[in-house]
N, C-alpha and C positions, 0 to 999 in steps of 0.2 A: 502493499500500499504505499510506503515511503517513497518510490519511484515511482509511482502512479500520480502521485500529485507533488514528485519534487519540482521545484524551480529551476532547477539545473539540469541536464541533462547530455551526456556524453555522445550521442548521436542526434543527428536533425532528421527531420522530416525530407525524404528525397521522392518526388513528383514521378507517378506512375507507378512506383514501385508496388509490390502486391496489395497494403493496405489502402494506397489510395485507389486502385482499379477495383478492388473489393468495395467501397463505400460509392465509388460512384455506381458500381452492378447494384447497389443496394439500392440506390436512388430511382435509377433505372428500373428495376426491379417492383418498387411503391409505386411509381408513377403508372406503370402498365397494369396494375390491379386496381389501382384506384379506376383507372377507364374501364376496363373491362367489368368490374362489378357495381358500376356508378349506375345502373338502375335498380340492382338490389338494394346499394345502401339508399338512394331514392326513396324507396317504396318501404323502408323499414325507418321508422322514426330512432328505435333504440340501436343501429345500426350507424345513422347520423349522427346521433349523439356520441357512440363511443370513436369514431371517426376525428369529430372535432374537438374533443377532451384529449385525444391522444397527440392531436398536433399541437394544440395547447401545453400540454406538458412536454412535447419534445422542444418547444419553444420557452417555457418558462422554468424549467428545473434545473437545466444545462447553465442558463443564465444566471441565476441565484445560486448556484454552483462555483461558478466562476467569480463571482463577485464575493464572496465566502475565501474563495482559494486569494485570491489577491490579499484579503485582509490580513487571512491567515498567515502567510507568506510574506506578508510587508513588501507587497509589490504594489502598491495602490500609490500611482502617481496621474495628475491630471493632464501631464503632455501625452499621455499614452493608453490609460486605461477608462476613459468617458467613455459613455455608448454614441459617438459622433461617427462612427464609420455609417456607409453606407447601407450595409447589410445588419448594422446594430439597430437603425431607423426602420429599416423593413422589417425588422425582428418585431419591434413596438408596434409597428403600423400592422402585422399580421395577427397579431395578438388583439389587438383591439376590432379587427376584421372579424374575427372568429367571433368574438365577442358580440359584435353589434350588427353585425352582417351589412355593415355600411357601404352601400354602394358607390360613394365616392372614392372610400380606402380600397376597395375592390381594383378599382382602374390604376392606382399609383400601386398597389401592390404586385398585380398581375405584371405590370410594365417593368419600374424599378426593380419589385423586390426578385422577381423570378428572373431579370438580364443580369441583375447584381450578384445575385447567389449562384449562379451556372457560371460566372467568372469565375467566383472566388475558389467554388470547387473544383474546375478543372485547371485552375492556376492558383494553387492556394500561398497565401503570404502565411505560412503557418510553420514556426520553429522546432514545435515537437511532433516527436513522431508516434506512430503507433506501440506500446501500446497507452500511451499518457492521459492524462484528463482532458486535456487539451485539445489532442486530434479527437477523441470521441465529440466534445463539446463543439467543436469546428463543425464536424460534417453533421453532428445531428441536428443541429442549429440551422444551419444552410439549406439541408435538407426538406425540413419541415416551414421554413420560408417560400421554398416551390411547391411544396405541396398543398400549403393553405388555398392561395387563389386556386391552382387546378382543382381543387375541391370543390370550390364555389361555382366553378366554371363547368364541369361534369356532373355534378350532383346536385348543385341548389340551381343551376341553370342560369349562371350570371352569364354578361356578355358585356366584353369594353367595345366602345366606338372608335371612330377616327378621332372624335373629339376628347377621348382618354389620353391622346399622344400627345394633344398639346396642353392636357390638364397637367402629366406629368412630369413633362418639359419642364413646366411653369413652376411645377414642386421642385425640381431638379436645380435649376437654377435659383429658387429663394434659399434651398436648401446650401447652395454654395458660399451665399454671399454670409448667410449665416456660421456656417462650420469653417467659412473662410476666415473669419471677423473672430473667431473663438482663437482657429489656428493662430492669427498673426497675434493676440494677445497673450497667448500660452508657451510660445512660439514650438507649435506642437506640428503634426501633420495628418490630421486628419484627413480622411479621404483622398489622400496623397493630391493635397491642391498646392502644397508647396514644393514638393520634390517625388519621384516614381519610389516605390517600395523596392529592396532590396534585390529580392527574387525576381525570377523573371516573370512576366505577366504582358497581358495585352499592352499596356502602357509603354512597355519596352521599346515597340516597334512606332512609336506614335511620335517620335521627335523630342526635343528638348522643352525645358518648361519657358516659357507659359504654352506653346503650340499646343503640347500634348492633348491639352485643357482643351480647347478649340476642336481636336479630332474627335473628342470624345463626344463632344456634342452632336458632331454630326454621325459617328457611330450607333449613339442611342437612338438618332432617328431611324436609321436604316433598320437595325435591332429589333426596334419595336414595330415598326413597319410589317418586317417578316414575322413578328408573334401576331401581327392582328390578322394576315393574309388567310390562316385557315379560315377566319369566322368570313373575309368575302367570300372565299369559296363556296364554302357551305352554305351561305344565303343562296348563291348562285344556282349552285346543285338542287337547292330546293323548291325555286322559282321554276327550274326545267322540268323537276319531278312534277309539278301540279300543270 
């Protein structure tokens, strides 16, 4: 247990090694199960409750453990441990989404939450390897962020619109201003607004500061457009069938 929670590690996380691929497989498997059994879940109130509560546990419990770990190991530092990364903010919004079923929150979490969490899972900015607590926290939370809006989409039949992309971009740009101000105040780098992460990520190929921030905006719009495309195709197929 000491090594499971140790703040120090002799080894570091290796991208696309066995444990990383296994966690990606779990994400894909859970998403596939959620899609295949969407009708069965939709038709049974108790099953919907089980799925929603399970997702809430995946979002809340590991995060509570993380902040307890910060305190217990005296790792708390306002420059690094505030919940101001995009995925941390998406996580809080996903919790509120599952509790309130807000359609406004759904639009933001569908695009910003899934987009950000997928990038995090495929290019993790993570120091601790399997089987450390931080490894499990990272992948459980990011998986739950992705599955929460997918549950609302497939089971409860929520749908984004083109307007949802604009709403999400406005939200993200307000977030950049707020978090950027905190970064300047604390000499921090939340949301990587002052420099790129040390590890390999999508930002690595987007040029130097501040140009990579502008490229991020354009890439976000393209990715959100691709994420909306299945709904456009689905509506056209429905019209054709009629």
